[in-house]
C-alpha positions in Angstrom: 117.9 122.6 133.3 117.1 122.5 129.5 113.9 120.9 128.2 115.9 118.0 126.7 117.9 117.2 129.8 114.7 117.5 131.9 113.0 115.0 129.7 115.9 112.6 130.0 115.6 112.7 133.8 111.9 112.1 133.5 112.5 109.2 131.2 115.0 107.6 133.4 112.9 108.0 136.5 109.6 106.9 134.9 111.2 103.9 133.2 112.4 102.7 136.6 116.0 103.7 136.0 116.2 101.7 132.8 116.3 104.5 130.2 119.2 102.9 128.3 117.3 99.7 128.0 114.4 101.3 126.2 116.2 102.7 123.2 115.5 102.8 119.5 117.7 100.8 117.1 117.8 103.5 114.4 119.2 101.3 111.7 116.2 99.0 111.7 113.6 101.4 113.2 112.9 98.7 115.8 112.9 99.1 119.6 115.3 97.2 121.7 113.7 96.3 125.0 116.1 94.3 127.2 114.2 95.9 130.1 113.8 95.2 133.7 110.5 93.5 135.0 107.5 95.7 134.4 106.6 98.5 136.8 104.1 97.1 139.4 101.3 99.2 137.8 102.0 97.8 134.3 100.1 94.6 134.5 97.0 96.4 135.7 97.4 99.1 133.0 97.9 96.7 130.2 95.0 94.5 131.2 92.4 97.2 131.2 91.2 95.8 127.9 89.5 93.1 130.0 86.9 95.6 131.1 86.9 97.9 128.1 84.0 97.4 125.7 85.7 96.0 122.6 83.1 97.8 120.4 84.9 101.1 121.5 88.2 100.0 120.0 88.7 101.9 116.7 90.2 100.9 113.4 91.7 103.1 110.8 93.5 103.0 107.5 96.6 105.1 106.6 98.1 106.2 103.3 100.8 108.4 102.0 99.2 108.5 98.6 101.5 105.8 97.2 101.2 105.7 93.4 99.5 102.3 92.5 99.5 100.6 89.1 96.5 100.6 86.9 95.0 97.4 85.5 97.5 97.6 82.6 100.4 97.5 85.1 101.4 101.1 84.6 102.2 103.3 87.6 99.6 106.1 87.7 100.2 109.8 87.8 100.3 111.8 91.1 96.9 113.3 90.2 95.4 109.8 89.7 97.0 108.6 92.9 95.3 111.4 94.9 91.9 110.5 93.3 92.6 106.9 94.2 93.2 107.8 97.8 89.8 109.6 97.9 88.0 106.6 96.4 89.6 104.3 99.0 88.5 106.7 101.8 84.9 106.7 100.4 84.9 102.9 100.4 86.3 102.9 103.9 83.5 105.1 105.0 81.0 102.7 103.4 82.4 99.5 105.0 82.6 100.9 108.6 86.2 101.8 109.0 86.5 104.5 111.7 89.4 106.7 110.6 91.4 107.5 107.5 94.8 109.1 108.0 96.8 110.7 105.2 100.5 111.3 105.7 102.6 114.3 104.4 105.5 113.5 102.1 107.5 115.4 99.5 109.0 112.5 97.5 108.2 111.1 94.0 106.8 107.8 95.4 104.0 109.6 97.2 101.3 111.9 95.9 100.1 113.5 99.1 102.1 116.6 100.2 99.1 118.4 101.7 96.9 115.9 103.6 94.3 118.4 104.8 93.6 119.4 101.2 92.8 115.8 100.3 90.9 115.3 103.5 88.8 118.3 102.6 87.8 116.6 99.4 87.1 113.4 101.3 85.0 115.3 103.8 82.4 116.3 101.2 82.1 112.7 99.9 81.8 110.8 103.2 79.4 110.8 106.1 80.9 109.2 109.2 84.6 108.3 108.9 87.0 110.6 110.8 89.6 112.5 108.9 93.2 112.7 110.2 96.7 113.5 109.1 99.2 110.8 109.6 101.4 112.8 110.1 101.5 116.5 109.7 105.2 117.5 109.8 104.8 120.3 112.2 108.5 121.2 112.4 108.5 122.5 108.8 105.0 124.0 108.9 103.4 126.9 110.7 101.3 126.0 113.7 98.8 128.8 113.1 98.2 127.6 109.5 98.0 124.0 110.5 95.3 124.9 113.0 93.4 127.0 110.5 93.5 124.3 107.8 92.3 121.5 110.1 89.6 123.7 111.6 88.4 124.2 108.1 88.4 120.4 107.4 86.5 120.1 110.7 83.9 122.5 109.5 83.5 120.8 106.1 83.2 117.3 107.8 80.9 118.4 110.5 83.4 117.8 113.3 85.3 114.8 112.0 88.8 116.2 111.7 91.8 115.3 113.9 95.5 116.0 113.7 98.5 113.6 114.2 101.6 115.8 114.6 105.1 114.6 114.0 108.6 115.6 113.3 108.8 113.4 110.2 111.0 110.4 109.5 111.8 112.0 106.1 113.4 115.4 106.0 112.7 116.6 102.5 110.3 119.3 103.8 113.0 121.1 105.8 115.1 122.5 102.8 112.0 122.7 100.7 110.4 125.2 103.0 113.7 126.9 104.1 114.4 125.3 107.4 117.8 124.1 108.7 118.1 120.5 109.9 120.3 121.7 112.7 117.2 123.2 114.2 115.3 119.9 114.1 114.7 119.7 117.8 113.9 123.4 118.6 111.6 123.6 115.7 109.3 120.9 117.0 109.6 121.9 120.6 108.5 125.4 120.0 105.9 124.7 117.4 104.1 122.0 119.4 104.0 124.3 122.3 102.3 127.0 120.2 99.9 124.5 118.6 98.9 123.3 122.1 98.0 126.9 123.1 96.1 127.4 119.9 93.9 124.4 120.7 92.2 126.4 123.5 90.8 128.6 120.7 91.4 131.8 122.8 93.7 134.7 122.1 97.3 133.6 122.3 100.4 135.4 123.5 103.6 133.5 122.5 107.2 134.2 121.7 109.9 131.9 120.4 112.8 131.7 118.0 111.2 129.9 115.0 108.4 132.2 114.0 107.0 135.7 114.6 105.7 136.3 118.1 101.9 136.5 118.9 100.5 139.1 121.2 96.9 138.4 122.4 96.2 137.1 118.9 93.0 135.3 118.0 93.0 132.7 115.3 90.1 131.7 113.0 88.1 129.7 112.1 86.9 128.3 115.4 85.6 124.7 115.6 82.1 123.9 116.7 83.4 121.5 119.4 85.9 124.0 120.8 88.9 121.8 120.3 90.6 119.7 117.6 91.4 116.1 118.6 95.2 115.9 118.5 97.7 113.1 118.6 101.5 112.9 118.3 103.1 110.2 116.2 106.0 108.6 118.0 108.6 106.3 116.4 110.4 105.1 119.5 112.1 107.6 121.9 111.1 108.1 125.5 111.5 111.8 125.1 108.8 111.9 122.5 106.5 109.9 124.7 107.1 112.2 127.6 106.4 115.3 125.5 103.1 113.8 124.3 102.1 113.1 127.9 103.1 116.5 129.0 100.7 118.2 126.6 97.9 115.7 127.1 97.9 114.6 123.5 97.0 111.1 122.2 100.0 108.7 121.6 100.2 107.1 118.2 102.9 104.5 118.0 104.5 104.1 114.5 105.5 100.4 114.6 107.0 99.5 111.2 109.2 96.7 112.2 109.6 94.1 115.0 107.1 92.6 117.4 104.6 95.1 118.8 105.3 93.7 122.3 108.6 95.7 122.2 106.6 99.0 122.5 104.7 98.1 125.6 107.2 100.0 127.9 106.3 103.2 126.0 102.6 102.7 126.8 103.4 102.3 130.4 105.7 105.3 130.3 103.0 107.4 128.7 100.4 106.5 131.3 102.7 107.1 134.3 104.1 110.3 132.8 100.5 111.5 132.3 99.8 110.9 135.9 102.9 112.8 137.0 102.2 115.7 134.7 98.6 115.9 135.7 97.2 115.4 132.2 94.8 112.7 131.0 96.2 109.7 129.2 94.2 109.1 126.0 93.7 105.6 124.5 96.9 104.6 122.8 96.9 104.1 119.0 99.3 102.2 116.8 99.8 102.0 113.1 101.7 99.4 111.0 101.9 98.3 107.4 99.4 95.7 106.2 97.5 94.2 103.3 94.6 91.8 103.1 93.8 89.3 100.3 91.9 86.0 100.0 94.8 83.9 101.1 98.1 84.4 102.9 100.1 83.5 99.8 98.1 85.9 97.5 98.6 88.7 100.0 102.3 88.2 100.3 102.9 87.8 96.5 100.9 91.0 95.8 102.5 93.0 98.6 106.1 91.9 98.5 107.4 93.3 95.1 106.2 96.9 95.7 107.2 96.8 99.4 110.7 95.6 98.6 111.1 98.2 95.9 110.3 101.2 98.2 112.1 99.7 101.2 115.3 99.2 99.1 115.1 102.7 97.6 114.7 104.3 101.0 117.2 101.9 102.5 119.9 102.8 100.0 119.6 106.5 101.1 119.9 105.4 104.8 122.6 102.8 104.5 120.3 99.8 104.9 121.1 96.5 103.0 118.5 95.3 100.5 115.5 93.5 102.0 115.9 89.7 101.8 112.8 87.5 101.2 113.4 85.6 104.4 113.5 88.9 106.3 110.2 89.9 104.7 108.6 86.5 105.6 109.8 86.7 109.2 108.3 90.2 109.6 105.0 88.9 108.2 105.1 85.9 110.5 106.4 87.5 113.7 106.8 91.2 113.2 104.7 94.2 112.3 103.7 93.5 108.7 100.0 92.6 108.9 99.9 90.8 105.5 97.7 87.8 104.8 94.2 86.4 104.8 91.4 87.8 106.9 92.0 85.3 109.7 95.8 85.9 109.7 95.6 89.6 109.8 92.8 89.7 112.3 94.7 87.4 114.6 97.8 89.6 114.5 95.9 92.8 115.0 94.1 91.3 118.0 97.5 90.3 119.5 98.9 93.8 119.0 95.8 95.4 120.7 96.1 93.0 123.6 99.8 93.5 124.3 99.7 97.3 124.0 96.2 97.7 125.4 95.6 99.9 122.3 92.4 101.8 121.8 93.0 102.2 118.1 94.8 100.2 115.3 95.5 101.8 111.9 96.7 99.7 109.0 99.0 101.4 106.4 97.2 99.8 103.6 99.1 101.4 100.7 102.6 100.4 102.0 103.1 98.0 99.1 103.6 101.0 96.9 102.9 99.9 93.3 100.4 97.2 94.0 97.3 97.6 91.7 94.6 100.1 92.6 92.0 97.3 92.4 93.9 95.1 94.8 94.2 98.0 97.2 90.4 98.6 97.1 89.8 95.0 97.7 92.2 95.1 100.7 90.3 98.0 102.2 87.0 96.3 101.7 88.2 93.1 103.4 89.6 95.0 106.2 86.4 96.8 106.9 83.9 94.0 106.3 85.7 91.0 107.6 89.0 91.8 109.5 87.6 94.4 111.9 84.5 92.3 113.0 86.8 89.2 113.4 89.2 91.2 115.6 86.4 92.2 117.8 85.3 88.6 118.1 88.9 87.5 119.1 89.2 90.3 121.7 85.9 89.4 123.2 86.8 85.7 123.4 90.3 86.2 124.7 91.0 89.4 126.6 94.5 90.4 127.6 94.4 88.9 131.0 98.2 88.5 131.3 99.5 91.1 128.8 101.6 93.0 131.3 103.0 89.9 132.9 104.3 88.4 129.7 106.9 91.1 129.0 
């Protein structure tokens, strides 16, 4: 049986025979979940936040190095955008945010094509914030070099590096680095297997079809801890969830549209699959776009123009219609745009953590694209100094007693 067909069987079995009812709507990047009642273990699993110390829940910020506008309204250069991302990470470190994750892209809108290089710069200017990719497009990279680069960041940061691996929702890196998109599946399957072996930091013997074989090969540098913390970014397929569970990696859910509740079946699937595979399910993370300002209206008016511009540009390439204002407002009110005042954003984040029993929430703070650099800094500051403490208060006051039962 092939890996893919085996995963499909696993998905159907672990989803209670309802694989077809947990499927991605690829046109909207939302998950359709007209699913059966939850598995008997789901209510217990998703209510574990009742007993978890809310101080252990982590909060991060994510960026692709979107090019902001300066105070004169001019879109800055790629070099300036990279320096802005460093400044935002330094501020995040100062205001108590736990993680900064930088995503790899190869498009004109985004300045960061090599997250670990920027993270290395951040490492030397910060003290406590953890440094992650978000994501590293492993399919079009070399697992050995990815490990070496992040082990180097780990050394520079005194053990603060972590990797979020992904296949990438954008495909520009494939032709750029000489890969054929027809190999999309096998590239990721082979490379994640090799990366998993490299994490043991012992000599590796491996053979595949996508890179040169290794024969009892050791890879350097080693980390002080002996293992890099590794996640997989998942956009909405059961097979990706199962692969993540099989390797014992952390699950990072990329929820860029629709209510977070729709992804709860994937959390349940991840935990049950981990049990079946004999691996350890890690606390689940989720990341979504967001922006914080003094009032709801200010946040929406600052965020909407740049968000619509990028959304429509990408949508034109993917066959999506232009974003209508009423769709934007609905996504802010009921979906996964965490845009608004401190209280509004904190309330939405607390809800997402409850329904997913998430151990980490990352806000893609630069998703508005060309919003001003000063407004972005202010959003990061508010998120760290006011939103995160308020979320902890809300979770302490109202734990997720019925999260599993409400789906």
